[in-house]
N, C-alpha and C positions, 0 to 999 in steps of 0.2 A: 894356736897360739899353745902349746906346749902345757900338760895339766905337771903337777908336781903333786906328792906326797909324801910331809913330814914320818919320819925312820919312828918317832919317838909315841905319837900321838895318833897320826894318823889323816890330821887336817890333808882337807885337799884346795889348790887353788890355781889359774890359771896366771899364766906371767910367761913372758920372755924367757925371766934366769929365773934362779929360787932368793925366794932370800935369804939371808943370813942367816935372824933370828926368826922362829915359829910366827906367827903371828895368835897364832891358837895358843900355845902351851907355855912363849916365850922362850926358850931355852936357843940352844944351838946347834942344832939340830943336821943329818941329813937327809934334803930330799930328794925321792926318786920318781924317776919321768914314768909318770901312767898310761902317756898319753897312748893313742891307737893310729895305726897308722895300717889297720887295712881297710877297708872297705865296709865290712858288716857291722865299726861300733862310727861311722861316721856321722849320727845323729846326734851321740853323746857327747862322743871327744875324745873320751878317755877309754881306758878297753881295765872291764873287771874280773877279769885275769888276775891283773897286775895288785888288785883293791884289795 
């Protein structure tokens, strides 16, 4: 499942699609896909370089 990060407050969540409003800051934000697609971060699911 993809990992999404709020562009305003940095909140991250796992979901198929990003929500329309951030559950943390309650703003209508752009969510960035920070999912990891390389074997190096298979345990965490997210790429720390994108956070």
